[in-house]
C-alpha positions as CSV (number, residue, x, y, z in Angstrom):
1,M,-29.8,6.3,-12.9
2,N,-27.3,7.7,-9.9
3,I,-25.2,4.3,-8.8
4,Q,-23.0,4.8,-5.0
5,L,-19.6,4.1,-5.3
6,E,-20.7,1.5,-2.6
7,D,-22.7,-0.8,-4.5
8,Q,-20.4,-1.6,-7.5
9,P,-17.9,-4.8,-7.2
10,V,-14.6,-3.1,-6.2
11,S,-11.5,-5.1,-8.4
12,N,-8.0,-5.7,-6.6
13,K,-6.3,-4.0,-9.9
14,D,-9.0,-1.1,-8.5
15,L,-8.4,-0.7,-5.0
16,H,-5.6,1.9,-5.5
17,L,-7.8,3.8,-6.7
18,F,-9.4,5.0,-3.5
19,I,-6.0,5.1,-2.2
20,K,-4.4,8.9,-1.1
21,I,-2.0,10.6,-0.4
22,S,-1.6,11.8,2.8
23,D,-3.5,8.4,3.8
24,T,-1.7,6.2,7.1
25,V,-0.9,3.1,6.1
26,R,0.0,0.0,8.5
27,I,2.5,-1.8,6.4
28,K,2.1,-5.7,7.8
29,K,3.4,-8.4,8.9
30,V,5.5,-10.4,6.2
31,Q,3.4,-13.4,6.3
32,E,0.5,-11.7,5.7
33,S,1.5,-10.3,3.2
34,N,-1.1,-11.6,0.0
35,R,1.5,-12.0,-2.6
36,E,4.0,-14.6,-3.6
37,I,7.4,-13.3,-1.2
38,E,11.1,-13.6,-3.2
39,P,13.5,-13.4,-0.9
40,E,15.4,-9.6,-1.1
41,D,11.6,-8.1,-0.8
42,F,11.1,-10.2,2.4
43,Y,14.3,-8.5,4.3
44,Y,12.5,-5.5,2.9
45,L,9.1,-5.9,3.9
46,K,10.5,-7.8,7.6
47,D,12.4,-4.0,8.5
48,Y,8.6,-2.3,8.0
49,Q,5.7,-4.1,9.5
50,N,3.6,-3.1,12.0
51,K,5.6,0.8,11.3
52,T,3.1,3.4,10.9
53,G,3.6,6.6,7.6
54,T,2.1,7.9,5.9
55,I,1.9,8.0,1.9
56,T,3.7,10.1,0.6
57,E,4.2,9.6,-3.7
58,I,1.8,6.9,-5.5
59,I,4.2,5.9,-8.4
60,E,2.3,4.3,-11.6
61,N,5.0,2.4,-14.2
62,R,4.9,1.7,-18.1
63,S,3.1,-2.4,-17.3
64,G,0.4,-0.2,-15.5
65,T,2.2,-2.1,-11.8
66,V,1.0,0.6,-9.1
67,S,3.4,1.7,-5.9
68,Y,3.8,3.7,-2.6
69,K,6.0,5.7,-1.1
70,V,5.0,5.2,2.8
71,T,6.9,7.9,4.7
72,F,7.8,6.9,8.4
73,S,9.2,10.3,9.9
74,E,12.2,12.2,8.5
75,I,14.5,10.3,7.1
76,L,13.2,7.5,7.0
77,F,10.6,6.1,4.3
78,G,10.0,3.2,2.4
79,F,8.5,1.9,-0.8
80,F,5.8,-0.5,-1.1
81,Y,2.6,-2.8,-3.1
82,R,-0.6,-2.3,-2.3
83,D,-0.7,-6.5,-0.5
84,D,1.7,-5.3,2.0
85,F,-0.2,-2.4,4.1
86,D,-3.6,-0.7,5.9
87,I,-5.2,1.8,5.8
88,V,-5.1,3.1,9.0
89,L,-8.8,5.1,9.8
90,D,-9.0,7.5,11.8
């Protein structure tokens, strides 16, 4: 039996499996993020909101939390969680 990917439910914790290096992403506005935001995260995200960049690294820590390095230019990059951005489709 061959099950196609779109027939399988995808949990939020598995969303990172569909993200790859070189994907283009747009950082969400702070109020669009689906996670509870600490004050330091709010000000960090505020500087990047609506910017478009490219995923250049995917990092999973020992506890299984995945973060993404997003590069915006040769000298500007940031680190984000999956709920902080949307994938830009071509």
